[in-house]
N, C-alpha and C positions, 0 to 999 in steps of 0.2 A: 666488701658490700659493698663503700659509700662510690665507685666507679660501675657497678654493675645497676645500682641507683640514675646514676649519671647516664649511663647507653639507654637504660627504658625511659628518661625522659625527652632525653636526645630522639629517639623511637619516635613516642608519642606524639613528639610535636612536628616531626618529620610528617607522620600520619595523617594530622588534623590540616596542618596547611596542604599535604594534596588534597584530601575532602572538601576544605574549603574551594579551593581553584576547581575542582571537580564540580561541587553545589554551583559556582557561580558560572562557568561556563557553558550548565545544562541550563540552567536556569534563562539563559542568553538566546539560548538556543529554543525554547520552549517558545519564549515572548516572542521569537521569529515567528514562529511557526504556530500560535495557538490558534490561527482560523481554522487551519489543517486538523489540528491535534483535535478541536472542539466538534467538528464534522463528523470526525472519526468515533468520539466517543459519545457525541451526544446532549457536549456540555457547553458552557458557555461562561466568559469572565464576569460576564454583568446583569444584573436585570433590574428593570421599569418596571415598580410600583405604582397603578395608580390609585390614589386615595381621594374620600368626598373632603378634601380641606376644600378651603376655601382660596387660600393660598394662589396669590399670582405667579411664585418662585421668584419674586423680587428682594432679597433682603437687607439690602443699601437700597433706599429712595433714594432721587435726590430732592433737591430741593428748587430747580428751575425747571420749570415748564416748557421749555426752547433753548436754542442751540444759541440762540442770542441773546437770551438771559444769561448762560453760560457765557458767551465773550463777553457782556460787561460787568458780569460780577468780576473776571480774569482781569480786565483791565483796571478797573477800581481796585485791587488788589495788587498789582503793579504797582499802579501813581503810591498807594498808601508804602509800599514798599519802599519805593526808590526815593519818594521824601523821609520816611524816616531813617533807612541805612543811610545817606548824606553824611558826611563828614565835615562838619566846620571846623576850616584849620585857624580860619584868620576872619576878624568881624571886627573893622574899627568902625562901625555905626553907619556902616554902607548898604546894610542889608538889615528889614526888608527895602528894598524898593515902591516906589508909590507907583503904583497904575497909571492912578488920576493926573501924575504930575509931571512923571521921569518920563522919559523916550528912553529905551533901549538903542545903542549899535553892536552888532555881535561885533566881534573885532575876531580875525583869524580867519585862514580857509576850512581849516575844522570844525569851523561853527556850521560849515554847508554840509562836510562829510566825516561828520563825528562818528565814532566807530562803537555802535548798537551792541556786537557781541563776539567773541575769539571766532577764530575761521572755523572751525570742525563741531565738536559737541553740542557749544553753548552759542552757534550762530543764531539771526534772528529766522526763520519762517511765517510767513504771510499769509496769508488766508486771506486773499484778494476778493474769491465768487460773496464770499460769510461778510463782508464787510470788514475786516480787519484792516487797521492803515500801521503801520512803522514810521512811529512819529521819528520826526528828527526836530533837531528844539527852535527851529524855525515856527514851523507847524506847532509843535505844543505852546511856545511864547504865545502866536496869535489866536490857539482855541481857549487859551484864559487870557482873553483882554488885556498883553501886554501891545504897546505903539513901537513897531522899531522902524529903524533905519533903512529903508527903503533901497536910497541911491548905494549904499555902502553892499549892501543882500546882491545889489542889479553888478557891481564891479565881480566880485566873487563867481559869481552864477556866469561869467562871460567866460565864451571857450577861451577867451586869449587869458586870461587869468587861470581859472578851475583846469579848462583843458592843457595847461601849459605844467601847471605845476600841482593841480591838486593830483591825489593819490588813490589809486582804486581801494575803497575803503574792505577795510579786513584783510588787503596783501601785498603790503609792502616789506613785511618783513622776510628771513628768509632764512627758513627751515637751518634747523646746526645740518643736519646731515648732508646739505645742498652743498659744499663747499668744495673750493679747490683750492690747492697747494698755489697754484698761480692765480686766481681769482680772493680778496679778499673779501667775505660778507658784506653785504650792502641794507641799508635802512632806508629809506623816503620817509622821510617826516610830513610831507605835504601840502609846507608854509607855503607862503608866497613872497618873493624878495619886497622890499620896501620902497624900490622905483617902481612897481606894478600901482602907488596907489596914488588916485590923480587930485586933484586941488579941492574939484568939484565934490570927493570924496571923501575927503580929509576933513573941508569945511560944512559940511554935511553930518559930521561929528561931534562937532563943537556945542558943548551945553548937551548932550548927551549921557546917560549912563553906559558905561562901555563891561560886556560882557566878552571876557577873553577863554577862547577855548580851546585847551591845550589837549591833541590827545598823543597815544601810543596803543600799539593791536594788543593781541595776545592770540595762542593758538594752543595745539597740543602738538609736539613734536618740534618747534619755535621755541631756540634762545636768544636774546640779546646777548651776541660773544662782544667782549670787550673791549675786542681791535676793528670792530665794523666802523665802516666808512656811509659817508650822504650817498645816496641813491639820486642827486640831485645835484647839478652843478652850478645852481646858484646857492646851494645852501652846507654846511657844513656842522658839524657839533663835535665835542670833546669828547662822550660819551654819548650812548644812544638814550639812555633814560637823562641828561643832561640837557638844556633847550638848546634849541640849535639858535644858531645866529639870525634866521629869519627869522625865529621865535621872539628872539628879544629884539630886535627892531623893532616886529608888529610892536610888542608891547610898551615900546617907548614910545611910539606916534597915540598909541591909545590913550597914555599918559598923559600925552601934552596937548588934545582934544578935548577929555573928557571931564564932566562933574565928578565921575568916582569909577576905580575902576577893580571889576569881580571878576576872577578867575574862577575856570571850570575845567579840575581836574579829570579828563571824562581815562580814562588809562585802571588798568585791575594792575598795573607794575608802578612798582616805587619810586615814581619821579623825582627827577631833587629838584626842590622846594626848597633852599636853603634862602637863596638871594632873594627870592619873592615872600616870604615873610620877613624879612630883615630893610623891604624896602617902604619906607615910608609912603610911597605914593601907590601901595598894592592895597586898596581900602578891604579886601576881602578875598579871601579863597576857600572854595569845598571844593572835596572830592566827590565825585558823584559815580564814578567806576564808571560800568558799560551798563548800558540802564538799557537793552533789550528794546521792546517791541513799542511799550507805552512810559516807561523809565520818565524822561525828558517830562510827562506832562505832573509828574512830582517833582522832579528839578523846578519846574514853573512856579511850581505853589510853593515850595521854599522860599524861593527869590520873591516873592510879594508877601512872605509871612503866612500865608494861607494854613501852612504845615510847620513843624519844625524836628529839624535836621539830628536823628539822635543817633546818631551811627558813629561809631569807635573807628580806630585806625589798628590796626595789631599789636603785639607788644613792642614792635619796635620798628623805625620806617626811618633807613638810611638816609639821609641827608644828601650821602656821597655813596652812590654806590661802588665806588675804586677802594674803600674800607672795608669792604666784606672778604672775607679769604677765600671764597668760592669765585669772587673776579679775578683772584690772580691765580686761583689750579685751574679758572676753566681755557677749554682746548681739547682739541683732538689730538689723540694719539693713537699713531700704531701699534699692532702687537708684531713682533720682528717676521712671522712667520703668517704675514699677511697674504693673501691673494692679491693685494691691491699696491703694496707697499712699493713707495719708489716716491723719487719726487710728482710723476706727470700723477699718479693717482686719484681719481676719482671718486669722491669718499658719495654714493647715496644710497636710498633708501635699501637698494637690492642688496648691498653689502656691508651694511652699517655693524657688523660681527664683526666687524675686523680693526678695529676702534675703542676707544673706549675714554671717558673722563675720567679725572681723575679726582677725589673726595678727599686729600690729604689733610681739611680742616676736620675730619673726624665727628665726634655729636658736637662741634662747636660751630654749630649751623646756627644764624637764625639770632635770636635773646639770648641762647647760651653763649655766642662767641660775644656780642656785644654787650651785654652781662658783667661778662667773665673779663673783659681783657680795658673797658672802660671805668 
């Protein structure tokens, strides 16, 4: 009896599945031929009913009367988000800066080449026809009535310096699938060496407040390889998220020629900041992320004390990226039967199914590792 009942249930399940598949197929066919079927049967898929209602059909009315009002509100909100989202990592009395009595020298080539957003989905799109502007740090500070050291800005903007050492904004890191076995992946920090600073530029920075900008890019499909090397022959680093030699030298110059040193971290990647945090001559550190089109206006508000940086870091922020197990496990590994296996294999997006990453840390990623290990 049980055997017959089991057979009956199996048969019913088979019939039900067949009917379901058939009905789905018929529905798809009917929808694709709806116009023909309605024409033959004199039917319709929908009907528009006119009523005497005075409703204009707009259910969610805008509080704005023009596109200009929308853009201004967007700018104000972005400024507020950037200011409140900034993270004050250190402040030994350097902030706020007094605009009426303190001039500012921007230090670092990336102070004029900041990272505003990621390379792909979070990149900045500017509608210039409707008056939008992607604010640089310099533009934001000037709009907020800070007095800047123009001599240093002119040095950075020169073709000799920026044209030689500057990076193309947002395009200096190499995607992980672009590596080859013969070519080590490279990253260009985009910082100028110490010897480009003229006596005139250094003297102009005396008795000013230094605002140092350190930047790192980010993007979809792009990873910082532990084995990356500098893409600039004049610079080098131990790890791509650690300070480069040129950045360290630039900071030493800023310390020697300034009344105070404020460091802005223009990155959404966790840079290694332990040395800066423990340096008594670094007076303040402010993490500003990638501020987007209007975010530097909020950063300027933080610098002068018009806004309070109330942001927080994630649960863990590694002082040394090499301490992460994923850093050790990271790499490109080929399947033994991959189509491009071999010494001369070129790993591209077209054949990225041939390789894989090893995540042997399992669940022990991020805070789970650090809180368990330490």
